[in-house]
Structure formats: structure tokens, C-alpha cells
N, CA, C and O of each residue as an XYZ file, in Angstrom:
188
protein
N     257.972     -0.425   -127.062
C     258.459      0.015   -125.758
C     257.289      0.203   -124.798
O     256.165      0.483   -125.217
N     257.561      0.047   -123.539
C     256.528      0.177   -122.514
C     256.331      1.647   -122.146
O     257.267      2.446   -122.170
N     255.104      1.973   -121.811
C     254.781      3.329   -121.379
C     254.224      3.288   -119.973
O     253.585      2.314   -119.573
N     254.470      4.349   -119.225
C     253.933      4.483   -117.873
C     253.535      5.933   -117.665
O     254.036      6.824   -118.350
N     252.634      6.171   -116.719
C     252.179      7.522   -116.426
C     253.165      8.187   -115.472
O     253.468      7.646   -114.408
N     253.660      9.351   -115.849
C     254.560     10.125   -114.994
C     253.715     11.144   -114.229
O     253.051     11.984   -114.836
N     253.743     11.068   -112.904
C     252.920     11.960   -112.089
C     253.468     13.373   -112.053
O     252.713     14.317   -111.824
N     254.756     13.540   -112.273
C     255.345     14.876   -112.276
C     255.007     15.610   -113.577
O     254.641     16.785   -113.550
N     255.131     14.917   -114.715
C     254.811     15.509   -116.026
C     253.313     15.489   -116.316
O     252.826     16.247   -117.155
N     252.584     14.618   -115.618
C     251.155     14.406   -115.851
C     250.868     13.970   -117.282
O     249.952     14.477   -117.931
N     251.671     13.015   -117.762
C     251.500     12.495   -119.118
C     252.079     11.091   -119.184
O     252.893     10.702   -118.346
N     251.649     10.332   -120.196
C     252.225      9.013   -120.426
C     253.565      9.206   -121.119
O     253.673      9.950   -122.094
N     254.585      8.526   -120.605
C     255.926      8.622   -121.170
C     256.478      7.224   -121.408
O     256.102      6.268   -120.729
N     257.376      7.120   -122.382
C     258.064      5.863   -122.627
C     259.072      5.646   -121.496
O     259.745      6.590   -121.081
N     259.180      4.423   -120.998
C     260.037      4.146   -119.852
C     261.491      4.057   -120.295
O     261.825      3.311   -121.215
N     262.361      4.830   -119.628
C     263.798      4.792   -119.877
C     264.417      3.808   -118.889
O     264.041      3.795   -117.718
N     265.354      2.990   -119.341
C     266.001      1.950   -118.522
C     264.977      1.021   -117.872
O     264.977      0.878   -116.649
N     264.095      0.379   -118.666
C     263.076     -0.495   -118.066
C     263.676     -1.752   -117.446
O     264.598     -2.353   -117.999
N     263.140     -2.140   -116.293
C     263.556     -3.360   -115.613
C     262.318     -4.166   -115.282
O     261.364     -3.645   -114.705
N     262.335     -5.441   -115.650
C     261.228     -6.329   -115.311
C     261.362     -6.755   -113.860
O     262.435     -7.177   -113.429
N     260.279     -6.646   -113.106
C     260.265     -7.052   -111.705
C     259.022     -7.897   -111.458
O     258.065     -7.853   -112.231
N     259.043     -8.666   -110.375
C     257.893     -9.467   -109.967
C     257.497     -9.007   -108.572
O     258.328     -8.963   -107.665
N     256.226     -8.665   -108.407
C     255.729     -8.195   -107.118
C     255.557     -9.363   -106.149
O     255.675    -10.523   -106.543
N     255.278     -9.056   -104.887
C     255.096    -10.094   -103.871
C     253.966    -11.053   -104.219
O     254.031    -12.241   -103.901
N     252.935    -10.535   -104.870
C     251.797    -11.375   -105.234
C     251.981    -12.049   -106.600
O     251.013    -12.513   -107.201
N     253.220    -12.100   -107.081
C     253.617    -12.802   -108.321
C     253.161    -12.125   -109.606
O     253.225    -12.734   -110.674
N     252.705    -10.887   -109.528
C     252.316    -10.167   -110.741
C     253.538     -9.516   -111.380
O     254.406     -9.009   -110.670
N     253.618     -9.523   -112.710
C     254.751     -8.869   -113.376
C     254.577     -7.355   -113.391
O     253.455     -6.849   -113.375
N     255.696     -6.638   -113.420
C     255.670     -5.182   -113.471
C     256.945     -4.684   -114.142
O     257.910     -5.431   -114.306
N     256.931     -3.419   -114.524
C     258.100     -2.778   -115.118
C     258.364     -1.493   -114.350
O     257.446     -0.715   -114.092
N     259.632     -1.273   -113.984
C     259.983     -0.007   -113.354
C     261.108      0.629   -114.139
O     261.914     -0.053   -114.772
N     261.147      1.951   -114.086
C     262.168      2.680   -114.831
C     262.145      4.145   -114.470
O     261.744      4.520   -113.368
N     262.582      4.986   -115.418
C     262.729      6.414   -115.190
C     262.051      7.173   -116.327
O     262.075      6.738   -117.478
N     261.450      8.305   -115.995
C     260.868      9.192   -117.012
C     262.005      9.870   -117.778
O     262.902     10.440   -117.157
N     261.987      9.820   -119.120
C     263.079     10.426   -119.885
C     263.085     11.955   -119.861
O     264.107     12.567   -120.173
N     261.969     12.578   -119.499
C     261.881     14.038   -119.518
C     262.345     14.653   -118.199
O     263.193     15.545   -118.187
N     261.775     14.163   -117.071
C     262.059     14.795   -115.779
C     262.925     13.957   -114.851
O     263.446     14.479   -113.865
N     263.092     12.668   -115.144
C     263.943     11.818   -114.326
C     263.265     11.177   -113.125
O     263.935     10.554   -112.300
N     261.946     11.318   -113.012
C     261.186     10.724   -111.918
C     261.042      9.224   -112.143
O     260.969      8.774   -113.287
N     260.999      8.444   -111.057
C     260.774      7.009   -111.167
C     259.341      6.771   -111.627
O     258.410      7.411   -111.136
N     259.167      5.843   -112.576
C     257.841      5.454   -113.044
C     257.694      3.950   -112.894
O     258.684      3.218   -112.877
N     256.437      3.488   -112.784
C     256.160      2.089   -112.481
C     254.902      1.673   -113.223
O     253.919      2.413   -113.255
N     254.935      0.473   -113.826
C     253.781     -0.030   -114.558
C     253.525     -1.474   -114.150
O     254.414     -2.318   -114.270
N     252.333     -1.766   -113.673
C     251.980     -3.115   -113.245
C     251.272     -3.830   -114.398
O     250.451     -3.233   -115.096
N     251.592     -5.106   -114.592
C     250.829     -5.931   -115.509
C     251.469     -6.247   -116.822
O     251.024     -7.181   -117.489
N     252.484     -5.536   -117.241
C     253.161     -5.848   -118.503
C     254.624     -6.091   -118.216
O     255.296     -5.308   -117.544
N     255.090     -7.198   -118.746
C     256.484     -7.521   -118.470
C     257.176     -8.050   -119.702
O     258.362     -8.374   -119.653
């Protein structure tokens, strides 16, 4: 599973409901939700 840094929890968390996205500059990314606090998290470079 992919992990991203949650700024609210200040810790790396596993991404809940991950979605693969492509940025404007064609780089892959993953966006989802923190399972602990529900904040949106985003990770660039792994898809």
C-alpha cells in the first residue's frame, strides 16, 4: 500500500481510498484520505 505524509497528524500514514492521478506535467501521483483524521493526503511520484 502507498504511504503519504499527513500534515495534521504529522506522521506517515497509509492512504485510504487511493486514486491514481496524472499531474499537468505528466508525472504520476496518488491522492487519498488519512485513515486517522480524514485529511486529504497526496503523494507525487508513485502510481
